[in-house]
N, C-alpha and C positions, 0 to 999 in steps of 0.2 A: 573741216575741210577732209575727206574720207575717200581712197580710191581704191580699185580692186586688185591690185597685182599682188607680186609676190611677195610684199612686204618687207620689212627692215629687222637684222638679227640684233639681239638685245643689246650686243655691247655698242652696237652704231646708235641704237638709240639713247644709249648711256651718255653720249659725248655728242651727238649733234646739235647740241646748242653751244660747243665750243667754239670761240673766235678762230676763224682760219682751218677747223677740224674737217677734213673731205676725204671720200672714198674714192677720189678720181686718180687716175695714174700720176706718178711725179712727172711734174713739169707742165702741168694744166693748173689753171688759176684755182686759189681757194677763197672763196668770199665769204662776207659777216652776215649773208642773208639770215640765218635762223638765231643768230645772235641779237640781230639789231631787232628783229621781230621781239625775242624775248625782252629787250631793254625796253622798246616800246609800251609793251602789255605792263611792265612792271612800273613804268614812270607814270602810267595812266591810273596805276592802283589795281591791276590785272595781274592775270599769269598765264601761260601757255603749256599745253604737254602734248607728248607723242604718246598714242598706243599703237602697238602694232605687234604682229606675229609673223614667224617665217613663212605662214598660209594664208594670213586671213588678212591681207593687205596692211594698209595704214592710216590712222585717222590722229590726224594735226588741230588740236581744238584751241581757240584763242578765246581767252575770258576777260572781256572788259567790262568797267562797270557802265551802270545802265546813266545815260546824260538826263540832268536835273531841269534841262530845259532855258539853261543861260546859254547865252549867245559865245561867241568864242572870245569876245573883247571882255566881256564880264568874266572869264575862266582864267585870264592872265594872271600871273602869278604878281602879288604887291609888291613894290618897288618902294618901299617908304623912304630909302635912302637917297631916291634921285631927286635932283633940283624939280623947282615947277616945270622950266623948260622942257629937263629930260623927263618928265613924268606925260609931260603932252605927246612927245616925240614917242613913247613907248606905247600909247595907247594906238598907234597907227599901225597900219599893216607895211612891213618893211619890205621892199621887193629883192628878193634874195635869189641869186643864181648858183643852183646847185649842180656841182658838177660831180659824177660817177657814172661809171660804167656797167657796174653789176647793178640790174635795174630792180631786184628785189630789195637790194640794199637802198637803192634811191627811193623807191615808194616807202620803204619804212623811213627814213629820213626826213623825206618831204610829208608824210603823214605827222610826224611828230612836231617838225618845225610851223605846221600849218595850225596845230593845237594852241601855238603860242601868237598866231596871228599873223604870220608872215606869206607872203605872197610869193610863191615858190614856183620857178621856172627850172626845169631840168635840163642839162646839158648830158652827153650820154658819153662827151669825153673832150680834152683839153681842144682838141681842134676844132669842134662845134662852139667850145666856150669861148674860144679865140676871135670867133666870127661874130658872136654875140655881145663881146665885150667891145666889140669897136666902137668908136665914138662917133655921133652921141648915143648914148643907151641910156636906160632907163632903170638899170638896177644900183642899188643903195648898198649892197654886200654881195660878197661870193665866198661859198664854202667849197672845198675842191679834195676830192680823191689823189694821190700822188700817182699810184701806178695805173695806167690806163693804156689802151693800146692804141696806136696812130701816129702821127707823125710827133706830136708835143707830150711830153707826159704834165704830172703836176706841177713839178718842179719847175719846168719850162715856160707854164703859164705863171705861176707866182712872180719868176725873175722879170718877165715880161710886165706885169701888172706893176710890180715895185718900181722898175723903171719909167712907165709910162702913164701910170695912174696911181701914184703912191697914197693919194687920200681915199681909195676906194679901199674899205673893209675888207681884210682877205682873212679867213682862217683855211687851215690846210691840215686833212683829216688821214691818219696813217695808222696801218697796224705794225710798222717796223719801228724798232727804236730807233737804228741807224738814220733812217729817213728823216725821224723827227729832229736828231740834235744837229744833221746838215741844215735843216730850216730854220730852226731855233738859231744858229750860228749866222745865217743869213740876215734875221732881224724878221722872221717869217713866223706868226703864231702858228701853233701847231698843236694838236690835242690828238691822244692816241686812241685808237678804236678797242673797243666798243665804246663810245661816248655813253656814259652811266649817267651823269646828271645834266640835261640838256637846258635848265635853269640857269647855270653857270654861263653857258657858252651864250645863250641868248641874252643875257644881262652886258656881256662883253661885246656883242655884236652893236645891241641897242646904244652902248654909250658912245663906242667907235663913230656910229652912222650920227648921231647927235653931234659929235665932236667935228665929223668932216662936213657937216652941213653948216655949223657955225664957222668954222673955217672959210668955206666956199663963199 
């Protein structure tokens, strides 16, 4: 990707991929867009870079390995430790609701989970997720951010699902340690952003889906 704008100074380029780094004024949100893009590239075996000068615009390059022709299911990580029933379940596409207000972050996360065979539906905030998760619904798991605009935030959504749909696998993502600790104390599985090893999260979700399906 290349633009013909005023470019980015060297100090900003140096920090551009840092989680929550922003050049926005205080009080405006700082996202995880570029750090998630970097994580996705690296998890795929590639890398990304920014080339810019103060006069010559900006070039953002994403380098990804060429596909070898295998389908998504064939590229899923091996799970030799799973039982036969769990292996059958892990070979199918899990219907995932991804709740994230930052479009760039959501796109990167959806791409990552899609490579693991998930059928991803994106909700832009907790209010929309609340409506989509009104029973009966087809989702088998939910991954949600915490801080989002709207009437509800991610913690409100988590508490509602714990009370009304406790068997629905739920994972929260946050960039703030205090939020993570609050959620963990309430019994909600929480990962700090950015996610470095998506395969760990993938296996956790698949095991919980198997457990909830068996229990149901």
